[in-house]
C-alpha positions in Angstrom: -2.7 55.2 15.5 -2.6 57.8 17.8 1.8 58.0 16.6 0.9 58.4 13.1 -1.9 61.0 13.7 0.7 63.1 15.4 3.3 62.8 12.7 0.6 63.7 9.8 -0.2 66.8 12.2 3.8 67.7 12.4 4.5 67.5 9.0 1.6 68.8 7.4 1.8 72.7 6.7 -1.6 74.6 8.1 -3.8 77.4 7.2 -5.4 77.5 10.3 -6.0 79.6 13.5 -3.2 79.2 15.9 -5.1 78.5 19.0 -6.9 75.7 16.9 -3.6 73.8 16.2 -2.5 74.3 19.7 -5.8 72.5 20.7 -5.5 69.6 18.5 -1.7 69.2 19.6 -3.1 69.4 23.4 -6.2 67.1 22.8 -3.1 64.5 20.8 -0.8 64.9 23.4 -4.0 63.5 26.3 -4.8 60.3 23.7 -0.8 59.8 23.4 -1.1 59.1 27.1 -3.0 56.7 27.4 -6.7 58.0 26.7 -8.7 55.9 24.1 -12.1 56.1 23.1 -14.1 52.9 22.1 -15.5 51.9 18.6 -19.3 53.0 19.5 -18.6 56.6 20.6 -16.2 57.1 17.9 -19.6 56.0 15.7 -22.0 58.0 17.2 -20.2 61.3 17.3 -19.6 60.8 13.4 -23.0 60.2 12.8 -24.0 63.2 14.6 -21.2 65.0 12.7 -22.2 63.9 9.5 -25.5 65.4 10.2 -24.6 68.6 10.8 -22.6 68.5 7.8 -25.3 67.0 5.1 -26.4 70.0 2.8 -29.8 71.1 3.2 -32.1 73.6 0.4 -34.3 76.0 1.3 -36.4 77.3 -1.7 -34.1 76.2 -4.5 -31.1 77.6 -2.4 -28.7 75.1 -1.2 -26.8 75.5 2.1 -23.5 73.7 2.1 -21.9 73.2 5.7 -18.2 74.0 6.2 -18.2 73.4 9.5 -15.0 72.2 12.0 -11.1 71.8 10.7 -10.6 71.0 7.2 -8.8 67.9 6.2 -7.8 67.0 3.1 -9.3 63.7 3.3 -11.1 62.8 6.4 -11.4 59.7 7.9 -14.0 58.1 10.5 -11.2 59.2 13.0 -10.8 62.7 12.0 -14.6 63.3 11.5 -15.0 61.8 15.0 -12.7 64.5 16.1 -14.6 67.6 14.2 -12.8 67.6 10.9 -14.4 68.1 7.5 -13.0 66.7 4.5 -11.8 69.0 1.5 -12.2 66.8 -0.5 -15.8 65.2 0.3 -17.0 69.2 -0.3 -15.6 69.6 -3.1 -17.6 66.4 -4.3 -21.0 68.2 -3.1 -20.5 71.6 -4.3 -19.8 70.4 -7.6 -23.1 68.5 -7.4 -24.8 71.6 -6.5 -23.3 73.2 -9.5 -24.8 70.8 -11.6 -28.2 70.3 -9.8 -30.2 72.2 -12.1 -32.6 72.5 -9.2 -30.6 74.8 -7.5 -30.3 78.5 -7.9 -27.8 79.1 -5.6 -25.5 78.1 -3.3 -24.9 79.5 0.2 -21.6 78.1 1.8 -22.3 77.7 5.6 -19.2 78.5 6.8 -17.6 78.0 10.9 -14.2 76.8 11.0 -10.9 77.5 12.2 -9.4 76.6 8.7 -7.5 73.6 8.5 -4.9 72.2 5.8 -3.4 73.9 3.2 -3.1 70.9 1.0 -6.2 70.8 -0.6 -7.6 74.0 -0.1 -6.7 75.9 -3.1 -8.0 73.1 -5.7 -11.2 73.5 -3.8 -10.7 77.2 -3.7 -10.3 77.3 -7.5 -13.1 75.2 -7.9 -15.9 77.6 -5.9 -14.4 80.8 -8.2 -14.4 78.8 -11.3 -17.9 77.9 -10.5 -18.7 81.9 -10.6 -21.3 83.1 -13.3 -23.4 79.6 -12.7 -25.4 80.3 -10.0 -24.7 82.9 -7.1 -22.4 81.9 -4.5 -22.2 83.5 -1.3 -20.0 82.6 1.6 -21.5 83.3 5.2 -19.4 83.2 7.6 -21.4 82.1 10.8 -19.4 82.7 12.6 -15.9 81.9 12.3 -13.9 81.8 8.7 -10.4 81.5 9.7 -7.3 81.1 7.6 -8.0 77.9 5.3 -12.1 78.7 5.8 -11.3 82.1 4.8 -9.2 81.0 1.8 -12.9 79.0 0.3 -14.9 82.1 1.5 -13.1 84.3 -0.4 -13.4 82.4 -3.6 -17.0 83.0 -3.8 -19.4 85.4 -5.3 -19.9 87.6 -2.2 -18.4 86.6 1.2 -21.3 87.8 4.3 -20.5 88.1 8.2 -22.6 87.6 10.8 -23.3 90.4 13.4 -20.8 89.2 15.3 -18.6 86.9 13.2 -15.1 87.3 12.2 -13.1 86.3 9.3 -9.4 86.3 8.4 -6.3 84.6 9.8 -4.5 84.8 6.4 -1.3 82.8 6.7 0.2 79.2 6.8 2.2 77.7 9.6 4.0 74.3 10.6 4.9 72.9 14.1 7.4 70.8 15.2 7.7 68.9 18.4 10.9 68.1 19.7 10.6 64.9 22.5 14.0 64.6 23.0 14.0 65.5 26.0 10.8 63.5 27.0 12.9 60.6 25.4 15.8 61.2 27.7 13.6 61.0 31.1 11.5 57.6 29.7 14.9 56.0 28.6 14.3 55.8 25.2 17.1 56.3 22.3 15.7 55.7 18.7 18.1 55.3 15.8 17.1 56.7 12.5 18.5 54.2 9.5 17.8 56.1 6.3 18.9 56.6 2.5 19.0 60.4 1.6 20.8 62.8 3.1 17.5 65.1 4.5 15.2 61.9 4.4 14.8 62.4 8.3 15.0 65.9 8.4 12.5 67.5 11.1 12.1 64.2 13.1 10.4 64.8 16.7 13.5 62.6 18.3 16.2 65.3 17.7 16.3 69.0 18.2 15.3 70.9 14.9 18.2 72.5 13.5 18.7 75.6 10.9 18.8 73.7 8.4 15.4 72.3 8.7 13.9 75.0 9.8 15.2 76.8 6.9 13.5 74.1 4.7 10.5 74.2 6.6 10.2 77.8 6.1 10.6 77.8 3.2 7.6 75.4 2.4 5.5 77.8 5.1 6.4 80.6 3.0 5.3 79.0 -0.6 2.2 77.9 0.8 1.6 81.5 2.2 2.0 83.2 -0.9 0.0 81.4 -2.8 -2.7 82.2 -0.4 -2.3 85.4 -0.2 -2.0 85.8 -4.3 -5.7 83.7 -4.5 -7.2 86.1 -2.2 -5.8 89.0 -4.3 -7.5 87.6 -7.4 -10.7 85.8 -5.9 -11.1 89.8 -4.1 -9.7 91.4 -7.1 -7.2 93.5 -5.0 -3.4 93.8 -5.8 -1.2 91.3 -3.4 0.3 94.2 -1.7 -2.9 95.4 -0.6 -4.1 91.9 0.7 -0.2 91.7 2.2 -0.2 95.0 4.2 -4.4 95.6 4.6 -5.6 92.3 5.3 -3.7 91.5 8.6 -1.1 89.3 7.8 -2.6 86.4 9.7 -5.2 88.9 11.9 -8.7 88.3 12.6 -10.9 90.7 11.3 -14.6 91.5 13.2 -17.8 91.9 10.6 -17.7 95.6 10.5 -13.6 96.0 9.9 -13.9 93.1 7.7 -15.7 94.8 4.8 -15.0 97.8 5.8 -10.8 96.8 4.5 -12.3 94.5 1.8 -12.1 90.9 3.3 -15.6 90.9 3.3 -18.4 92.2 1.3 -21.7 93.1 3.8 -22.7 92.3 7.0 -25.8 89.9 7.5 -27.5 86.6 9.0 -27.8 83.3 7.3 -31.3 83.4 7.2 -31.3 87.2 6.1 -28.7 86.1 3.0 -31.1 82.8 2.3 -34.1 85.1 2.3 -32.1 87.6 -0.1 -30.8 85.0 -2.5 -34.5 82.8 -2.5 -36.6 86.5 -3.2 -34.9 87.5 -6.2 -33.2 90.2 -4.0 -29.3 89.4 -4.8 -27.3 91.3 -7.0 -23.4 90.1 -7.6 -21.1 92.6 -5.9 -19.1 94.4 -8.6 -15.8 93.8 -7.1 -17.2 89.9 -7.8 -17.8 91.0 -11.6 -14.8 92.6 -12.0 -12.3 89.4 -10.4 -14.3 87.0 -13.0 -13.5 89.1 -15.9 -10.2 89.8 -15.3 -9.6 85.4 -15.1 -11.1 85.2 -18.1 -9.4 87.8 -19.7 -6.3 86.1 -18.6 -7.2 82.4 -19.6 -8.2 84.1 -23.5 -4.4 85.7 -23.6 
């Protein structure tokens, strides 16, 4: 099972804080070396994780937790390891948008990001829901990469006083285990049809041609990330590229000054503002929505 997970990790384009991906790889390495988790522990941890991720409502304002590493379709194992399914978030978000009893939606974000796949689709869904009811993302206290991708699609991005946002960019990782194979006496042989079918496999060093192809994929996802943030935040792509850090994180004050966020506040303060009727959409959010509607009509 762990071999398949490592294969999945190394064949994925990530929109994630680099330190978190290193942590994921380190944990998988330990488990590959023999450490196992019994089924009962997995069930207990999964149940606790699901409880933390349950939507709650306060004064008709729904709070949808966006926690941990984002994965396209998380299963029992990945949820127990701290992953959150983007597919599940999309279903719950849709239900909140359609719920007449919900006056506003708050995304409670504390995530290093995750898989690039599935992130754009969920972000576009959040952006398309603007105008139905207020949608506010609160970096409470960390919204990095794919998590910021989602947050930027909301009407308003709020950062807690000690929070951080950013890490706009994508990456991939290749693990060359050919040296380890030699040490333990393994000589894998790939029998394949298609010149590039086994390109980038972990049992051989990464050649220039394979590296170039992986870079093309990373660049493609990265440019889409920049383009969507520019649309969501009503900025030119060139501004996002030059001023939004190119992968760096921003403190709350710097984020509001630069334009990655709109406001510094706590989650409780945001809930109070929304439930008391004191919320007003940022002008930037209104402009971005109008621009998108105009493009659709053209």
